[in-house]
Backbone as CSV, one residue per row, in Angstrom:
resi,resn,N_x,N_y,N_z,CA_x,CA_y,CA_z,C_x,C_y,C_z
1,UNK,0.822,-1.181,0.000,0.000,0.000,0.000,0.869,1.249,0.000
2,UNK,1.941,1.215,0.775,2.796,2.387,0.868,3.435,2.699,-0.490
3,UNK,3.821,1.644,-1.218,4.420,1.869,-2.535,3.415,2.480,-3.504
4,UNK,2.165,2.006,-3.400,1.134,2.551,-4.273,0.889,4.023,-3.953
5,UNK,0.878,4.364,-2.653,0.685,5.759,-2.273,1.842,6.625,-2.761
6,UNK,3.072,6.092,-2.655,4.224,6.852,-3.124,4.144,7.062,-4.628
7,UNK,3.728,6.012,-5.363,3.624,6.132,-6.812,2.555,7.153,-7.191
8,UNK,1.429,7.148,-6.452,0.369,8.107,-6.748,0.834,9.526,-6.477
9,UNK,1.581,9.707,-5.391,2.025,11.063,-5.077,3.055,11.547,-6.090
10,UNK,3.885,10.642,-6.619,4.881,11.042,-7.612,4.200,11.391,-8.940
11,UNK,3.099,10.698,-9.274,2.387,10.999,-10.514,1.740,12.373,-10.444
12,UNK,1.313,12.758,-9.248,0.625,14.036,-9.108,1.593,15.203,-9.089
13,UNK,2.869,14.938,-9.217,3.844,16.012,-9.323,4.426,16.448,-7.993
14,UNK,4.275,15.641,-6.944,4.849,16.020,-5.657,6.358,15.848,-5.710
15,UNK,7.059,16.746,-5.065,8.524,16.656,-5.069,9.006,15.565,-4.130
16,UNK,8.297,15.362,-3.015,8.670,14.289,-2.087,7.503,13.321,-2.002
17,UNK,7.789,12.039,-1.950,6.693,11.061,-1.891,5.964,11.131,-0.552
18,UNK,4.666,10.847,-0.597,3.856,10.810,0.611,3.882,9.383,1.117
19,UNK,4.378,9.165,2.316,4.416,7.805,2.842,3.138,7.535,3.626
20,UNK,2.892,6.251,3.869,1.663,5.855,4.550,1.627,6.392,5.973
21,UNK,2.774,6.457,6.652,2.794,6.953,8.025,2.326,8.406,8.069
22,UNK,2.690,9.189,7.090,2.256,10.583,7.056,0.743,10.656,6.883
23,UNK,0.193,9.794,6.029,-1.251,9.807,5.825,-1.987,9.426,7.097
24,UNK,-1.493,8.404,7.815,-2.156,8.008,9.051,-1.978,9.063,10.132
25,UNK,-0.825,9.708,10.161,-0.595,10.755,11.156,-1.542,11.923,10.903
26,UNK,-1.831,12.217,9.643,-2.804,13.265,9.344,-4.187,12.885,9.837
27,UNK,-4.504,11.604,9.844,-5.830,11.159,10.239,-6.019,11.154,11.750
28,UNK,-4.969,10.965,12.509,-5.148,10.857,13.959,-5.205,12.206,14.638
29,UNK,-4.893,13.257,13.950,-4.984,14.595,14.534,-3.920,14.810,15.591
30,UNK,-4.344,15.299,16.750,-3.381,15.573,17.824,-3.384,14.486,18.886
31,UNK,-3.922,13.320,18.563,-3.899,12.232,19.533,-2.470,11.748,19.721
32,UNK,-2.173,11.296,20.927,-0.825,10.880,21.272,-0.552,9.471,20.756
33,UNK,0.583,9.296,20.089,1.013,7.973,19.634,1.786,7.350,20.783
34,UNK,1.305,6.176,21.263,1.902,5.558,22.443,2.513,4.190,22.168
35,UNK,2.431,3.701,20.928,2.971,2.379,20.647,3.224,2.183,19.169
36,UNK,3.619,0.954,18.834,3.991,0.614,17.466,2.759,0.365,16.596
37,UNK,1.804,-0.436,17.081,0.590,-0.708,16.314,0.776,-1.812,15.297
38,UNK,-0.286,-2.099,14.569,-0.244,-3.134,13.546,0.610,-2.640,12.395
39,UNK,1.638,-3.360,12.067,2.532,-3.039,10.952,3.100,-1.626,11.046
40,UNK,3.145,-1.069,12.234,3.751,0.241,12.417,2.859,1.421,12.102
41,UNK,1.587,1.201,11.778,0.692,2.303,11.449,-0.075,2.737,12.690
42,UNK,-0.153,4.001,12.976,-0.895,4.466,14.157,-2.394,4.542,13.879
43,UNK,-3.066,3.417,14.009,-4.501,3.328,13.763,-5.161,2.753,15.009
44,UNK,-6.210,3.407,15.506,-6.891,2.919,16.704,-7.886,1.831,16.334
45,UNK,-7.860,0.714,17.090,-8.844,-0.348,16.917,-8.866,-1.186,18.183
46,UNK,-10.060,-1.452,18.730,-10.188,-2.338,19.886,-10.131,-3.767,19.392
47,UNK,-9.180,-4.547,19.920,-9.001,-5.922,19.467,-8.486,-6.748,20.632
48,UNK,-9.027,-7.950,20.774,-8.608,-8.839,21.848,-7.162,-9.285,21.674
49,UNK,-6.734,-9.492,20.440,-5.392,-10.007,20.176,-4.319,-8.929,20.263
50,UNK,-4.700,-7.676,20.078,-3.781,-6.542,20.216,-4.406,-5.577,21.228
51,UNK,-4.244,-5.843,22.527,-4.992,-5.074,23.529,-4.530,-3.637,23.702
52,UNK,-3.362,-3.282,23.219,-2.862,-1.920,23.410,-2.778,-1.216,22.057
53,UNK,-3.768,-0.392,21.705,-3.708,0.317,20.420,-2.569,1.338,20.417
54,UNK,-2.058,1.654,19.241,-0.891,2.530,19.160,-1.183,4.005,19.409
55,UNK,-2.440,4.407,19.360,-2.784,5.808,19.628,-3.875,5.854,20.692
56,UNK,-3.949,6.959,21.368,-5.015,7.136,22.364,-6.331,7.380,21.628
57,UNK,-7.437,7.048,22.303,-8.740,7.136,21.665,-9.181,8.586,21.466
58,UNK,-8.929,9.433,22.442,-9.374,10.831,22.345,-8.182,11.773,22.295
59,UNK,-8.422,12.916,21.695,-7.391,13.952,21.695,-7.305,14.572,23.088
60,UNK,-6.135,15.095,23.404,-5.939,15.678,24.726,-6.700,16.995,24.854
61,UNK,-7.484,17.094,25.921,-8.154,18.337,26.299,-7.470,18.842,27.568
62,UNK,-7.735,20.045,27.986,-7.106,20.534,29.224,-7.434,19.658,30.445
63,UNK,-8.666,19.120,30.508,-9.031,18.255,31.636,-8.210,16.964,31.616
64,UNK,-8.061,16.384,30.427,-7.300,15.133,30.315,-5.823,15.383,30.597
65,UNK,-5.301,16.517,30.149,-3.896,16.834,30.436,-3.676,16.961,31.940
66,UNK,-4.643,17.578,32.640,-4.528,17.703,34.090,-4.556,16.331,34.763
67,UNK,-5.424,15.441,34.264,-5.481,14.087,34.818,-4.192,13.317,34.539
68,UNK,-3.590,13.526,33.378,-2.332,12.847,33.047,-1.209,13.299,33.987
69,UNK,-1.221,14.582,34.350,-0.224,15.066,35.314,-0.486,14.462,36.691
70,UNK,-1.782,14.337,37.030,-2.137,13.787,38.338,-1.817,12.296,38.425
71,UNK,-1.907,11.576,37.293,-1.647,10.137,37.320,-0.167,9.829,37.525
72,UNK,0.710,10.798,37.295,2.135,10.587,37.524,2.447,10.476,39.012
73,UNK,1.532,10.953,39.845,1.707,10.884,41.292,1.105,9.608,41.860
74,UNK,0.577,9.726,43.066,-0.004,8.582,43.772,-1.412,8.308,43.248
75,UNK,-1.655,7.078,42.813,-2.955,6.716,42.271,-4.005,6.581,43.364
76,UNK,-3.587,6.389,44.595,-4.555,6.294,45.691,-5.242,7.629,45.936
77,UNK,-4.629,8.717,45.535,-5.224,10.042,45.707,-6.233,10.374,44.612
78,UNK,-6.283,9.547,43.556,-7.228,9.784,42.460,-8.560,9.116,42.762
79,UNK,-9.640,9.747,42.369,-10.965,9.150,42.571,-11.240,8.123,41.472
80,UNK,-12.244,7.308,41.701,-12.635,6.303,40.708,-13.107,6.989,39.433
81,UNK,-13.804,8.092,39.573,-14.286,8.851,38.405,-13.108,9.341,37.552
82,UNK,-12.049,9.819,38.198,-10.872,10.296,37.467,-10.155,9.145,36.760
83,UNK,-10.090,7.985,37.416,-9.454,6.814,36.793,-10.253,6.359,35.573
84,UNK,-11.576,6.388,35.692,-12.419,6.012,34.550,-12.278,7.012,33.409
85,UNK,-12.165,8.283,33.744,-11.993,9.314,32.712,-10.661,9.119,31.983
86,UNK,-9.617,8.751,32.714,-8.325,8.464,32.083,-8.429,7.252,31.160
87,UNK,-9.132,6.214,31.640,-9.288,5.010,30.821,-10.050,5.321,29.531
88,UNK,-11.133,6.087,29.646,-11.941,6.413,28.466,-11.209,7.364,27.522
89,UNK,-10.235,8.087,28.018,-9.443,8.943,27.137,-8.483,8.111,26.294
90,UNK,-8.073,6.962,26.831,-7.127,6.110,26.109,-7.812,5.019,25.301
91,UNK,-8.962,4.529,25.771,-9.623,3.394,25.128,-11.097,3.715,24.885
92,UNK,-11.629,3.184,23.809,-13.038,3.404,23.476,-13.934,2.476,24.284
93,UNK,-13.546,1.204,24.373,-14.373,0.213,25.043,-13.519,-0.613,25.999
94,UNK,-14.188,-1.205,26.986,-13.512,-2.157,27.858,-13.516,-3.514,27.170
95,UNK,-12.762,-4.475,27.737,-12.745,-5.819,27.160,-14.148,-6.422,27.174
96,UNK,-14.868,-6.235,28.262,-16.223,-6.787,28.358,-17.144,-6.171,27.314
97,UNK,-16.971,-4.898,27.005,-17.837,-4.241,26.027,-17.578,-4.728,24.611
98,UNK,-16.308,-4.866,24.212,-16.103,-5.271,22.815,-16.127,-6.777,22.617
99,UNK,-16.186,-7.556,23.709,-16.351,-8.997,23.574,-17.801,-9.426,23.767
100,UNK,-18.670,-8.511,24.143,-20.072,-8.834,24.371,-20.717,-9.298,23.078
101,UNK,-21.634,-10.262,23.168,-22.303,-10.725,21.947,-23.147,-9.614,21.325
102,UNK,-23.145,-9.589,20.021,-23.841,-8.524,19.309,-25.228,-8.936,18.821
103,UNK,-25.489,-10.205,18.726,-26.780,-10.667,18.219,-26.833,-10.744,16.706
104,UNK,-25.685,-10.646,16.042,-25.665,-10.721,14.573,-26.083,-12.094,14.066
105,UNK,-25.950,-13.124,14.911,-26.309,-14.469,14.475,-27.807,-14.550,14.148
106,UNK,-28.608,-13.737,14.807,-30.052,-13.761,14.545,-30.353,-13.316,13.114
107,UNK,-29.644,-12.315,12.653,-29.825,-11.836,11.285,-29.392,-12.913,10.285
108,UNK,-28.308,-13.619,10.582,-27.842,-14.691,9.687,-28.865,-15.823,9.610
109,UNK,-29.405,-16.238,10.757,-30.409,-17.305,10.765,-31.664,-16.854,10.019
110,UNK,-32.080,-15.606,10.220,-33.254,-15.090,9.504,-33.004,-15.105,7.998
111,UNK,-31.802,-14.725,7.570,-31.463,-14.763,6.146,-31.514,-16.174,5.589
112,UNK,-31.035,-17.141,6.362,-31.083,-18.540,5.924,-32.526,-18.992,5.762
113,UNK,-33.391,-18.661,6.733,-34.796,-19.057,6.638,-35.497,-18.382,5.459
114,UNK,-35.218,-17.126,5.224,-35.828,-16.422,4.085,-35.375,-17.053,2.768
115,UNK,-34.069,-17.336,2.647,-33.560,-17.952,1.412,-34.150,-19.338,1.210
116,UNK,-34.268,-20.113,2.293,-34.858,-21.454,2.182,-36.325,-21.375,1.792
117,UNK,-37.055,-20.427,2.368,-38.466,-20.261,2.017,-38.651,-19.862,0.565
118,UNK,-37.814,-18.934,0.091,-37.896,-18.538,-1.319,-37.562,-19.702,-2.247
119,UNK,-36.568,-20.491,-1.885,-36.216,-21.651,-2.711,-37.362,-22.654,-2.746
120,UNK,-38.026,-22.860,-1.609,-39.167,-23.776,-1.572,-40.322,-23.249,-2.422
121,UNK,-40.592,-21.946,-2.338,-41.658,-21.376,-3.159,-41.356,-21.494,-4.655
122,UNK,-40.117,-21.264,-5.040,-39.734,-21.399,-6.448,-39.884,-22.836,-6.898
123,UNK,-39.503,-23.781,-6.044,-39.635,-25.201,-6.391,-41.102,-25.582,-6.574
124,UNK,-41.947,-25.147,-5.667,-43.380,-25.455,-5.789,-43.955,-24.822,-7.061
125,UNK,-43.600,-23.573,-7.313,-44.092,-22.896,-8.521,-43.643,-23.616,-9.784
126,UNK,-42.374,-24.055,-9.817,-41.881,-24.751,-11.012,-42.579,-26.090,-11.194
127,UNK,-42.851,-26.801,-10.096,-43.534,-28.095,-10.214,-44.973,-27.938,-10.676
128,UNK,-45.613,-26.836,-10.313,-47.016,-26.668,-10.710,-47.173,-25.975,-12.061
129,UNK,-46.320,-25.033,-12.376,-46.532,-24.216,-13.571,-45.585,-24.528,-14.728
130,UNK,-44.389,-24.936,-14.456,-43.384,-25.073,-15.502,-43.300,-26.506,-16.035
131,UNK,-43.151,-27.465,-15.134,-42.932,-28.851,-15.568,-44.211,-29.462,-16.109
132,UNK,-44.049,-30.341,-17.111,-45.188,-31.059,-17.677,-45.606,-32.174,-16.716
133,UNK,-46.717,-32.844,-17.114,-47.159,-34.006,-16.345,-46.102,-35.103,-16.429
134,UNK,-46.085,-35.964,-15.419,-45.117,-37.061,-15.451,-45.488,-38.017,-16.584
135,UNK,-44.485,-38.589,-17.219,-44.791,-39.515,-18.324,-45.503,-40.773,-17.824
136,UNK,-46.134,-41.459,-18.749,-46.894,-42.677,-18.430,-45.988,-43.768,-17.861
137,UNK,-44.730,-43.739,-18.259,-43.814,-44.795,-17.811,-43.501,-44.710,-16.310
138,UNK,-43.916,-43.642,-15.639,-43.681,-43.516,-14.204,-44.789,-44.177,-13.380
139,UNK,-45.868,-44.621,-14.011,-46.963,-45.236,-13.252,-46.572,-46.641,-12.797
140,UNK,-47.250,-47.118,-11.763,-46.943,-48.436,-11.185,-47.203,-49.563,-12.189
141,UNK,-48.294,-49.481,-12.931,-48.632,-50.530,-13.895,-47.595,-50.578,-15.011
142,UNK,-47.138,-49.418,-15.459,-46.145,-49.368,-16.532,-44.812,-49.952,-16.066
143,UNK,-44.433,-49.674,-14.824,-43.164,-50.191,-14.309,-43.216,-51.715,-14.168
144,UNK,-44.388,-52.251,-13.759,-44.532,-53.716,-13.672,-44.458,-54.344,-15.059
145,UNK,-45.042,-53.690,-16.046,-45.003,-54.199,-17.419,-43.566,-54.177,-17.952
146,UNK,-42.801,-53.121,-17.631,-41.402,-53.050,-18.069,-40.572,-54.161,-17.431
147,UNK,-40.813,-54.433,-16.145,-40.089,-55.501,-15.460,-40.421,-56.859,-16.076
148,UNK,-41.676,-57.099,-16.381,-42.082,-58.373,-16.992,-41.443,-58.537,-18.370
149,UNK,-41.376,-57.432,-19.118,-40.752,-57.503,-20.458,-39.259,-57.783,-20.351
150,UNK,-38.584,-57.174,-19.367,-37.148,-57.431,-19.197,-36.890,-58.881,-18.799
151,UNK,-37.784,-59.445,-17.978,-37.614,-60.854,-17.592,-37.896,-61.782,-18.776
152,UNK,-38.897,-61.434,-19.585,-39.208,-62.254,-20.769,-38.063,-62.226,-21.770
153,UNK,-37.360,-61.098,-21.898,-36.236,-60.991,-22.835,-34.942,-61.522,-22.235
154,UNK,-34.970,-61.911,-20.961,-33.806,-62.425,-20.229,-32.623,-61.445,-20.320
155,UNK,-32.873,-60.201,-19.849,-31.855,-59.165,-19.859,-30.834,-59.465,-18.759
156,UNK,-29.540,-59.478,-19.135,-28.435,-59.779,-18.218,-28.632,-61.094,-17.467
157,UNK,-28.572,-62.185,-18.141,-28.846,-63.468,-17.486,-27.720,-63.962,-16.566
158,UNK,-26.504,-63.400,-16.667,-25.391,-63.898,-15.860,-25.349,-63.222,-14.483
159,UNK,-25.331,-61.901,-14.475,-25.223,-61.202,-13.192,-26.346,-60.202,-12.974
160,UNK,-27.176,-59.952,-13.903,-28.176,-58.902,-13.808,-29.494,-59.379,-13.263
161,UNK,-30.568,-58.761,-13.779,-31.920,-58.984,-13.284,-32.397,-60.409,-13.574
162,UNK,-32.121,-60.912,-14.758,-32.604,-62.246,-15.134,-31.930,-63.341,-14.320
163,UNK,-30.756,-63.110,-13.789,-30.074,-64.135,-12.989,-30.752,-64.331,-11.645
164,UNK,-31.570,-63.384,-11.207,-32.243,-63.490,-9.909,-33.688,-63.991,-10.050
165,UNK,-34.112,-64.359,-11.252,-35.485,-64.817,-11.507,-35.477,-66.313,-11.826
166,UNK,-36.349,-67.040,-11.144,-36.470,-68.475,-11.394,-37.544,-68.655,-12.462
167,UNK,-37.113,-69.037,-13.679,-38.034,-69.116,-14.820,-38.953,-70.329,-14.748
168,UNK,-38.547,-71.402,-14.037,-39.393,-72.594,-13.944,-40.538,-72.372,-12.971
169,UNK,-40.230,-71.722,-11.806,-41.279,-71.534,-10.790,-41.932,-70.153,-10.883
170,UNK,-41.456,-69.302,-11.766,-42.009,-67.958,-11.991,-42.012,-67.137,-10.694
171,UNK,-40.856,-67.081,-10.007,-40.702,-66.263,-8.796,-39.252,-65.896,-8.619
172,UNK,-38.996,-64.967,-7.712,-37.629,-64.519,-7.466,-36.856,-65.569,-6.688
173,UNK,-35.585,-65.722,-7.003,-34.742,-66.700,-6.318,-34.444,-66.291,-4.906
């Protein structure tokens, strides 16, 4: 991606190429970069596998700056409200919040049921309106007549159907 961005910036007549880090730094504004991040890009994202995002969630305000100075001292002197405000300045969600179930599975199951219902309706419509009547050879009497004709012609007498018919007693072996 970085090479593509550099190539695009060179085509547009820029004297120096624009690297991906510069583009991401423009996007984060004045938020503090506190770590390396995924592939070195300062992009905020709550993720269980990467619990420490490379940038803080919120930009520094005077209240947050005051809390940051206060956190350098004794944490026992800070109130719970101040500790929570510091946490929310650095992170968008807690682990419990971003791991909580979202209920998206319900939408997937509903989609499966809708697709199955539509497929069933199309099948019923095709059987009633599109397909012709079943041929005569599908009837029970026709199938018995075909079997009798195959036995009379002795079709496959070694290993097939005729080998399982007793021609003297007129019954199956």
